[in-house]
Backbone bond lengths (Angstrom), bond angles and torsions (degrees), N, CA, C in turn:
res aa  C-N    CA-C-N  psi(-1)  N-CA   C-N-CA  omega(-1)  CA-C   N-CA-C  phi
1 X - - - 1.469 - - 1.524 109.65 -
2 X 1.315 117.52 130.46 1.457 121.36 177.37 1.511 110.15 -85.73
3 X 1.322 116.29 125.99 1.449 120.99 -179.30 1.514 109.85 -91.75
4 X 1.321 119.38 128.82 1.448 121.13 -179.64 1.508 111.30 -65.73
5 X 1.345 116.98 158.64 1.465 119.68 177.80 1.518 111.02 -54.64
6 X 1.327 115.52 140.35 1.452 119.06 -173.96 1.516 110.38 -100.77
7 X 1.304 116.09 139.44 1.458 122.69 168.82 1.529 106.02 -129.59
8 X 1.316 115.73 100.79 1.471 120.92 -175.30 1.520 109.70 -80.08
9 X 1.317 114.97 126.94 1.469 121.43 179.34 1.524 108.89 -85.35
10 X 1.331 116.45 120.09 1.464 122.06 -169.26 1.518 113.37 -111.03
11 X 1.338 114.64 142.99 1.456 122.64 171.51 1.520 108.43 -123.45
12 X 1.330 116.84 130.05 1.470 122.48 178.54 1.527 108.34 -105.11
13 X 1.321 116.53 130.54 1.463 121.22 179.75 1.521 107.97 -130.23
14 X 1.347 115.71 113.29 1.476 121.22 -179.67 1.522 107.69 -162.65
15 X 1.326 116.83 139.79 1.448 119.67 179.65 1.515 112.52 -85.81
16 X 1.318 118.15 -0.94 1.465 123.41 178.30 1.541 108.43 -98.54
17 X 1.330 118.46 109.95 1.472 120.72 -176.73 1.517 113.15 -58.59
18 X 1.336 117.79 -37.01 1.456 119.78 -179.65 1.531 110.82 -67.52
19 X 1.317 116.58 -38.65 1.450 120.42 177.17 1.534 111.06 -63.91
20 X 1.337 116.01 -40.82 1.467 120.12 177.37 1.514 110.65 -61.21
21 X 1.329 116.98 -45.10 1.453 120.53 179.70 1.522 112.07 -60.13
22 X 1.337 115.67 -41.63 1.476 119.82 -179.94 1.512 111.21 -64.25
23 X 1.330 116.71 -46.57 1.473 119.60 -178.64 1.530 110.58 -67.42
24 X 1.321 117.01 -39.14 1.471 119.68 176.51 1.522 110.92 -59.54
25 X 1.320 116.61 -42.07 1.464 119.96 179.13 1.520 111.14 -64.44
26 X 1.326 116.46 -40.36 1.462 120.40 176.99 1.532 110.65 -60.45
27 X 1.339 116.07 -43.57 1.469 120.14 179.50 1.522 110.75 -63.06
28 X 1.331 115.50 -45.14 1.469 119.69 -177.38 1.524 113.20 -65.30
29 X 1.322 116.49 -21.07 1.461 121.31 179.33 1.525 112.96 -97.36
30 X 1.326 116.04 8.46 1.461 121.30 -179.48 1.517 108.72 -114.94
31 X 1.333 118.88 113.72 1.469 121.64 -170.42 1.522 115.03 -57.91
32 X 1.346 118.40 -33.34 1.458 119.66 -174.96 1.522 113.44 -92.73
33 X 1.330 116.90 11.71 1.465 121.14 176.93 1.521 110.78 -114.63
34 X 1.328 115.15 146.54 1.466 121.83 176.46 1.524 108.51 -129.42
35 X 1.309 117.06 124.21 1.455 121.60 -179.65 1.534 108.84 -82.85
36 X 1.339 115.00 117.66 1.460 121.05 178.55 1.524 110.37 -90.22
37 X 1.332 116.79 -38.00 1.453 118.91 -178.71 1.527 110.46 176.89
38 X 1.327 114.80 179.88 1.461 120.99 176.01 1.524 109.44 -144.21
39 X 1.327 115.76 153.10 1.462 122.36 -179.92 1.518 108.43 -135.00
40 X 1.321 115.99 151.75 1.467 120.90 179.13 1.512 112.18 -98.60
41 X 1.339 118.35 -1.34 1.450 120.14 179.22 1.528 110.03 -152.11
42 X 1.322 115.17 160.92 1.454 121.07 -175.21 1.534 112.50 -71.22
43 X 1.314 116.79 -29.46 1.486 119.56 -178.05 1.517 110.34 -65.47
44 X 1.345 116.63 -48.19 1.476 120.07 177.50 1.526 110.23 -63.87
45 X 1.321 116.01 -37.16 1.460 119.32 -179.69 1.517 111.15 -63.70
46 X 1.338 117.10 -41.47 1.444 120.57 178.57 1.505 112.21 -59.12
47 X 1.334 116.97 -41.18 1.467 121.86 178.45 1.515 110.90 -64.31
48 X 1.334 115.98 -43.73 1.452 119.68 -179.42 1.537 111.28 -66.00
49 X 1.319 116.68 -38.64 1.452 120.69 -179.82 1.540 111.54 -64.88
50 X 1.313 116.22 -28.73 1.470 119.61 178.97 1.539 112.21 -77.76
51 X 1.333 116.70 -18.76 1.456 120.24 -172.61 1.512 114.73 -115.39
52 X 1.310 118.24 -8.68 1.457 121.35 179.81 1.513 110.21 -130.97
53 X 1.318 115.01 153.62 1.468 119.88 175.12 1.526 108.06 -81.24
54 X 1.316 115.90 116.26 1.446 122.33 177.57 1.518 108.30 -121.22
55 X 1.308 116.56 127.94 1.460 120.99 179.37 1.524 111.65 -93.73
56 X 1.327 116.76 -34.13 1.456 121.33 -174.80 1.533 110.13 -137.62
57 X 1.315 114.91 122.74 1.470 122.20 -179.62 1.518 108.58 -106.93
58 X 1.338 116.16 119.74 1.455 122.24 176.78 1.518 106.13 -102.41
59 X 1.322 115.94 105.88 1.468 122.36 -159.68 1.516 112.47 -123.07
60 X 1.327 116.09 122.33 1.454 120.88 172.88 1.526 109.33 -71.87
61 X 1.316 116.50 143.87 1.466 120.10 -179.90 1.512 111.41 -80.99
62 X 1.317 117.57 -51.44 1.465 121.98 -171.41 1.524 110.75 -94.66
63 X 1.345 115.85 105.88 1.452 123.21 178.21 1.516 109.48 -138.25
64 X 1.312 118.76 153.95 1.471 120.16 178.05 1.519 111.91 -69.30
65 X 1.315 116.69 157.83 1.475 126.80 178.50 1.525 112.26 69.79
66 X 1.313 117.28 -53.70 1.463 120.58 -179.75 1.520 108.91 -145.24
67 X 1.303 117.27 126.00 1.471 121.07 179.78 1.521 110.10 -77.26
68 X 1.335 114.91 165.46 1.444 119.25 177.59 1.504 112.75 -61.25
69 X 1.335 117.28 -39.18 1.468 120.84 178.63 1.524 111.10 -65.67
70 X 1.328 116.36 -38.10 1.472 119.11 177.31 1.526 110.92 -65.85
71 X 1.329 116.49 -36.46 1.462 119.76 176.29 1.512 110.99 -60.98
72 X 1.327 116.94 -46.14 1.459 120.42 -178.95 1.523 111.01 -57.62
73 X 1.312 117.16 -38.00 1.449 120.39 -176.25 1.521 113.30 -74.19
74 X 1.330 116.59 -10.85 1.463 119.53 176.39 1.535 112.52 -91.80
75 X 1.321 117.01 -10.05 1.460 120.51 -173.51 1.530 110.70 -89.01
76 X 1.317 116.51 125.18 1.468 120.12 175.89 1.527 110.28 -74.05
77 X 1.321 115.59 -39.84 1.460 121.55 174.06 1.511 107.25 -125.45
78 X 1.308 115.26 128.29 1.452 117.41 -177.24 1.528 111.14 -123.10
79 X 1.326 117.27 149.04 1.461 120.09 173.38 1.532 109.68 -74.96
80 X 1.295 116.55 -179.64 1.462 119.52 169.07 1.529 108.25 -63.75
81 X 1.320 115.22 146.82 1.468 119.15 -173.30 1.525 110.34 -130.29
82 X 1.329 114.78 132.55 1.464 121.74 166.74 1.507 106.76 -114.88
83 X 1.332 116.83 117.79 1.448 120.41 179.80 1.540 110.08 -83.51
84 X 1.319 115.09 144.83 1.461 121.83 179.74 1.523 107.55 -129.00
85 X 1.337 117.31 131.12 1.448 120.00 -179.53 1.529 110.46 -159.53
86 X 1.300 116.01 159.47 1.474 120.94 173.79 1.523 111.45 -91.55
87 X 1.338 116.62 -3.59 1.460 121.44 -175.89 1.531 110.94 -113.16
88 X 1.320 118.40 106.20 1.471 120.00 -177.76 1.520 113.97 -67.52
89 X 1.335 118.37 -9.07 1.458 120.98 -178.83 1.520 113.18 -72.40
90 X 1.316 118.08 -4.19 1.457 120.74 177.63 1.525 112.88 -86.59
91 X 1.315 117.49 6.73 1.473 120.16 -175.65 1.542 112.04 -59.65
92 X 1.331 117.14 -40.66 1.469 119.35 -179.00 1.523 110.80 -65.80
93 X 1.352 116.71 -43.22 1.464 119.03 178.56 1.533 110.67 -63.04
94 X 1.345 115.94 -37.69 1.474 119.69 179.02 1.526 109.32 -62.16
95 X 1.302 116.99 -41.69 1.464 121.79 178.37 1.523 110.59 -60.10
96 X 1.326 116.21 -44.54 1.462 119.68 -178.17 1.514 111.93 -66.26
97 X 1.324 118.23 -28.57 1.468 121.37 -179.77 1.523 112.12 -85.76
98 X 1.337 116.82 0.41 1.461 121.85 175.54 1.530 111.78 56.98
99 X 1.322 116.41 45.79 1.458 120.27 177.79 1.522 109.86 -81.25
100 X 1.317 115.69 161.88 1.461 120.68 -178.38 1.520 111.07 -69.01
101 X 1.334 116.26 -42.79 1.459 120.25 -179.18 1.513 109.32 -160.41
102 X 1.336 115.05 177.02 1.456 122.95 -170.50 1.526 107.69 -143.18
103 X 1.322 117.21 111.41 1.463 122.05 -177.75 1.520 110.94 -104.54
104 X 1.305 116.25 132.59 1.464 121.74 178.32 1.534 108.00 -103.94
105 X 1.327 115.52 129.90 1.475 120.73 177.29 1.538 109.59 -69.66
106 X 1.331 117.64 148.40 1.472 129.03 -1.68 1.528 111.11 -75.49
107 X 1.322 115.51 135.58 1.459 121.53 -176.18 1.527 109.67 -82.80
108 X 1.325 115.63 134.86 1.452 121.14 171.37 1.531 108.83 -102.85
109 X 1.325 115.90 155.63 1.467 117.98 -178.67 1.523 111.44 -66.09
110 X 1.339 116.85 -34.69 1.459 120.00 177.96 1.505 112.21 -60.72
111 X 1.338 117.22 -45.56 1.469 120.60 178.88 1.525 111.03 -69.29
112 X 1.326 116.48 -36.27 1.469 121.15 175.61 1.526 110.22 -59.72
113 X 1.342 116.83 -45.03 1.448 121.38 -178.45 1.533 110.85 -62.59
114 X 1.323 116.32 -39.92 1.460 119.01 179.01 1.530 109.90 -60.94
115 X 1.329 117.28 -41.42 1.466 121.20 -179.34 1.512 112.21 -67.37
116 X 1.325 118.18 -44.42 1.465 119.64 -176.95 1.527 111.66 -75.86
117 X 1.329 117.05 -27.30 1.464 118.69 172.88 1.527 109.59 -63.33
118 X 1.312 115.87 -40.29 1.460 120.48 177.08 1.528 110.05 -62.19
119 X 1.324 116.44 -41.07 1.473 119.90 178.69 1.527 110.29 -63.51
120 X 1.316 116.46 -39.36 1.478 118.85 178.96 1.527 111.02 -64.37
121 X 1.333 117.06 -39.87 1.466 120.09 178.23 1.531 111.32 -63.35
122 X 1.336 115.78 -39.70 1.460 119.98 177.25 1.524 109.72 -62.74
123 X 1.299 116.73 -45.80 1.478 121.28 -179.33 1.501 110.74 -60.14
124 X 1.341 117.63 -45.27 1.456 121.34 -177.82 1.529 111.54 -64.71
125 X 1.323 116.21 -41.11 1.465 119.53 178.46 1.524 110.64 -64.20
126 X 1.337 115.94 -40.10 1.463 119.75 179.84 1.525 113.10 -64.75
127 X 1.342 116.80 -20.13 1.468 119.89 177.98 1.525 112.08 -81.76
128 X 1.343 116.18 -17.31 1.450 118.99 179.96 1.519 111.25 -67.64
129 X 1.287 117.28 149.24 1.471 121.09 -178.95 1.512 113.15 -96.94
130 X 1.359 117.86 1.65 1.455 118.09 -175.62 1.515 113.57 -82.83
131 X 1.318 117.72 -8.77 1.452 121.02 175.27 1.519 114.41 72.25
132 X 1.339 119.04 11.30 1.458 120.48 -179.44 1.507 109.25 -69.93
133 X 1.328 114.68 129.49 1.463 120.29 178.37 1.518 108.47 -102.32
134 X 1.330 116.65 128.43 1.449 120.88 179.70 1.504 110.02 -115.60
135 X 1.331 117.72 156.94 1.469 121.01 -172.73 1.492 114.14 -72.99
136 X 1.324 116.31 164.07 1.453 123.75 173.84 1.524 112.10 54.48
137 X 1.309 114.18 56.05 1.458 118.02 175.27 1.516 114.92 72.60
138 X 1.329 118.41 17.88 1.449 119.93 174.56 1.513 114.77 99.80
139 X 1.326 120.43 15.09 1.457 121.09 179.55 1.508 107.83 -78.99
140 X 1.351 120.29 118.83 1.442 121.52 -168.41 1.506 115.77 -72.50
141 X 1.349 120.06 -24.84 1.451 120.99 -172.42 1.514 113.18 -108.08
142 X 1.307 118.35 15.59 1.457 121.44 178.07 1.520 108.83 -88.44
143 X 1.344 116.49 133.06 1.472 120.60 -176.66 1.509 112.02 -113.96
144 X 1.297 116.61 32.48 1.455 121.69 179.05 1.524 109.44 -157.02
145 X 1.316 115.65 167.82 1.450 120.84 171.49 1.519 107.98 -141.10
146 X 1.305 116.32 174.80 1.461 121.51 174.73 1.524 108.31 -117.65
147 X 1.308 115.36 141.41 1.454 120.66 173.76 1.525 108.83 -121.95
148 X 1.313 115.62 148.38 1.456 120.48 179.31 1.536 109.79 -89.96
149 X 1.310 115.78 114.99 1.454 122.61 176.92 1.529 107.56 -114.51
150 X 1.341 115.04 108.35 1.458 120.70 -172.22 1.523 109.17 57.04
151 X 1.332 119.51 -116.15 1.457 120.94 -178.29 1.516 112.62 -105.61
152 X 1.361 116.66 13.65 1.446 120.53 -176.21 1.529 110.56 -116.35
153 X 1.318 115.81 152.41 1.448 121.80 170.50 1.522 107.93 -101.35
154 X 1.324 116.55 121.93 1.454 122.20 -175.82 1.529 109.50 -110.54
155 X 1.315 115.95 128.26 1.470 120.31 179.58 1.513 109.73 -78.86
156 X 1.352 116.35 131.88 1.453 122.64 -179.71 1.534 109.03 -123.03
157 X 1.342 118.84 103.02 1.463 119.55 173.80 1.524 110.05 -66.26
158 X 1.311 117.22 135.64 1.466 120.44 -176.66 1.525 111.71 -62.41
159 X 1.329 117.74 -31.67 1.459 119.41 -178.79 1.519 112.39 -66.06
160 X 1.338 117.57 -21.21 1.457 121.64 -177.79 1.520 113.16 -96.23
161 X 1.338 116.60 -10.72 1.456 120.47 -175.42 1.530 109.77 -84.98
162 X 1.322 116.65 121.71 1.469 121.62 -178.06 1.537 111.51 -86.84
163 X 1.337 115.28 -56.17 1.458 119.39 -179.83 1.522 110.07 -161.88
164 X 1.313 115.41 167.62 1.462 122.64 177.09 1.533 106.80 -124.73
165 X 1.327 115.14 134.74 1.466 120.28 -179.44 1.523 110.00 -124.97
166 X 1.325 116.41 129.56 1.467 120.77 178.13 1.517 109.15 -87.08
167 X 1.329 114.94 133.27 1.470 121.38 176.79 1.531 108.35 -138.66
168 X 1.328 115.82 96.90 1.469 120.25 -178.81 1.506 111.13 63.52
169 X 1.327 115.62 -126.75 1.470 121.37 -179.05 1.525 112.54 -86.30
170 X 1.316 117.03 6.86 1.463 121.28 -177.50 1.517 109.41 -125.06
171 X 1.333 115.18 161.92 1.456 120.40 168.51 1.540 107.58 -126.40
172 X 1.317 114.97 147.39 1.446 122.37 174.81 1.532 107.82 -101.67
173 X 1.306 116.50 119.46 1.458 123.10 177.50 1.538 106.74 -100.66
174 X 1.326 115.94 109.39 1.459 121.07 -171.19 1.523 110.02 -104.94
175 X 1.314 116.46 122.43 1.458 121.93 179.00 1.530 110.09 -114.07
176 X 1.308 116.49 -176.23 1.457 120.77 178.76 1.515 112.62 -60.40
177 X 1.329 116.04 -29.94 1.470 119.17 -170.64 1.515 114.91 -112.28
178 X 1.352 117.75 -21.27 1.456 117.24 -177.70 1.518 111.75 -163.06
179 X 1.333 115.29 174.36 1.455 122.85 177.80 1.528 108.32 -117.69
180 X 1.334 116.16 126.83 1.462 122.02 177.48 1.528 109.25 -104.15
181 X 1.312 117.85 134.57 1.456 122.25 177.24 1.517 107.76 -103.85
182 X 1.335 116.33 120.96 1.463 121.69 -172.56 1.526 108.78 -123.51
183 X 1.305 115.23 133.84 1.466 121.04 176.89 1.531 108.22 -85.73
184 X 1.310 116.48 96.71 1.464 121.56 -178.56 1.525 107.86 -166.35
185 X 1.327 115.55 -179.81 1.448 120.72 176.28 1.529 111.03 -101.41
186 X 1.310 115.84 159.09 1.458 120.02 177.93 1.528 110.62 -62.38
187 X 1.318 116.92 -39.36 1.464 120.37 -179.68 1.513 111.07 -61.90
188 X 1.330 116.28 -42.95 1.474 119.99 -177.92 1.513 110.94 -65.29
189 X 1.306 116.71 -46.64 1.463 117.58 -176.38 1.527 111.11 -73.08
190 X 1.327 117.81 -30.86 1.469 120.28 177.45 1.523 110.83 -62.68
191 X 1.315 117.68 -31.42 1.456 121.04 -177.97 1.524 112.20 -68.41
192 X 1.328 117.14 -13.12 1.465 120.81 -178.68 1.531 111.56 -95.47
193 X 1.343 116.89 -0.95 1.464 120.38 -178.12 1.533 110.54 -110.46
194 X 1.325 119.08 135.16 1.470 120.48 178.62 1.513 111.40 -69.28
195 X 1.321 115.86 135.11 1.460 121.26 -179.94 1.520 112.33 -67.55
196 X 1.323 117.36 -15.84 1.450 120.35 177.10 1.514 111.73 -75.72
197 X 1.303 118.13 -15.46 1.470 122.69 -176.14 1.524 111.87 -113.04
198 X 1.345 117.13 -37.70 1.463 122.06 -172.34 1.519 111.54 -114.80
199 X 1.334 114.44 154.61 1.469 120.24 -175.70 1.524 109.59 -140.02
200 X 1.321 116.37 130.83 1.467 121.46 174.13 1.532 107.49 -80.22
201 X 1.318 116.90 119.15 1.468 120.97 -176.54 1.522 112.14 -113.60
202 X 1.306 116.87 -7.72 1.466 121.98 -176.60 1.526 105.84 -163.11
203 X 1.303 117.18 155.98 1.472 117.24 179.34 1.523 112.22 -60.65
204 X 1.331 116.37 -18.35 1.468 120.07 -178.71 1.532 113.68 -111.56
205 X 1.346 117.53 4.54 1.465 118.69 -175.63 1.528 112.92 -139.68
206 X 1.319 114.22 137.00 1.474 123.22 167.31 1.522 105.37 -122.53
207 X 1.337 116.35 135.79 1.468 119.33 -178.15 1.518 110.56 -122.98
208 X 1.322 114.14 153.93 1.467 122.20 170.72 1.525 107.22 -82.49
209 X 1.331 117.04 112.64 1.460 120.91 -173.42 1.539 111.12 -58.32
210 X 1.315 117.06 -36.25 1.468 120.29 -175.97 1.527 112.36 -71.04
211 X 1.351 116.69 -13.49 1.463 118.63 -177.80 1.531 112.88 -101.55
212 X 1.347 117.12 2.88 1.449 121.22 177.13 1.537 109.45 -68.80
213 X 1.323 117.21 130.55 1.471 120.31 179.21 1.529 111.83 -104.59
214 X 1.342 117.43 -34.91 1.466 121.46 -178.57 1.524 108.64 -147.43
215 X 1.340 115.57 144.18 1.468 121.78 169.20 1.520 106.88 -123.73
216 X 1.335 117.59 117.07 1.467 121.57 -177.69 1.521 109.42 -159.55
217 X 1.336 114.71 146.92 1.468 120.70 175.28 1.520 112.42 52.92
218 X 1.350 114.51 47.35 1.474 120.73 177.31 1.525 112.49 57.10
219 X 1.313 115.85 35.53 1.460 120.24 179.64 1.523 109.95 -146.87
220 X 1.318 114.72 156.40 1.456 122.96 177.24 1.518 108.19 -111.54
221 X 1.323 116.40 136.45 1.459 121.24 176.91 1.524 107.69 -107.66
222 X 1.319 115.09 127.07 1.462 121.57 170.25 1.519 106.10 -123.41
223 X 1.313 115.84 102.35 1.453 119.25 -171.26 1.520 110.04 62.74
224 X 1.320 116.02 -127.81 1.469 120.34 179.03 1.516 112.98 -88.27
225 X 1.321 117.81 -4.96 1.462 120.14 -177.15 1.527 110.99 -88.34
226 X 1.311 116.55 131.06 1.464 122.22 176.91 1.520 108.16 -106.19
227 X 1.320 116.19 122.43 1.463 122.39 -174.23 1.524 108.62 -116.78
228 X 1.308 118.93 123.78 1.480 120.55 -178.18 1.527 111.54 -70.10
229 X 1.318 114.91 148.65 1.463 120.96 172.14 1.526 108.08 -99.21
230 X 1.315 116.65 119.39 1.452 120.32 179.98 1.520 111.24 -66.52
231 X 1.302 116.47 146.14 1.470 120.60 -177.59 1.526 112.48 -57.00
232 X 1.324 116.22 -41.12 1.457 119.81 -178.06 1.531 112.26 -74.09
233 X 1.324 116.85 -12.66 1.469 120.98 -179.74 1.534 112.59 -101.37
234 X 1.321 116.93 -7.76 1.449 120.91 -172.23 1.533 112.48 -58.98
235 X 1.328 117.06 -44.11 1.459 120.37 -178.25 1.515 111.20 -61.57
236 X 1.329 116.39 -44.97 1.463 119.69 179.68 1.523 111.52 -64.31
237 X 1.328 116.61 -37.91 1.471 120.31 -179.81 1.521 109.80 -64.78
238 X 1.323 117.49 -47.27 1.452 120.91 -179.02 1.535 111.41 -64.46
239 X 1.317 116.46 -41.04 1.454 119.47 178.37 1.525 111.06 -62.23
240 X 1.315 115.72 -42.95 1.470 120.00 -179.87 1.530 110.99 -65.26
241 X 1.299 117.67 -43.72 1.460 121.32 -179.33 1.535 110.15 -63.99
242 X 1.333 116.73 -39.45 1.459 120.07 -179.15 1.527 112.20 -69.12
243 X 1.331 117.39 -18.93 1.458 120.79 178.59 1.520 113.09 -84.36
244 X 1.334 116.87 -11.42 1.465 120.57 -176.84 1.530 110.57 -76.25
């Protein structure tokens, strides 16, 4: 499917007038971006988001009355978001909110361009009709993801990830070298894995297709681990294997 040229409609939200001017200038100098407006607080931004089509929200985190993160949590439908802040300690919260990128002040145009290029890639992928989900907000050529382990973000290369197992309110992310215990849902963590690489084979298991060694007796073997294939997943598993 050919994706038409993109012009992302942007809203800037920051209580710092100089920061707003800088971001507006960056937008105006970027051909595929269109500045729709700017707000100095999250309350006005929320109203504008409800009444205008916004594709990309460039949002300051720390603002009076309502923070940028609090604004995001009030939105039933949200545009793509690039968070902007002077405090790099918000990286974990940004990860949890599934934003496109995270800019730390002072912003340079080069770093801004990297962030908005990523947003454009996400937008273009979302226009495709094939339903392929790619990691890290839709970036097609990224071969890793990050998972939150306690207060740290841990990089997980897809080639090293064997399988994921759900256990109650946690999931175990098992790699070649270790097991990470993550407080999240299976649905959430599955959304971070490309469907071209990983396959849900049971309500409690996602496997790396390339690491499967044997399929027998309604089970998948990855090394010494035997993983059951759920009855409702059997058809999808067989179809996927037959496509390899």
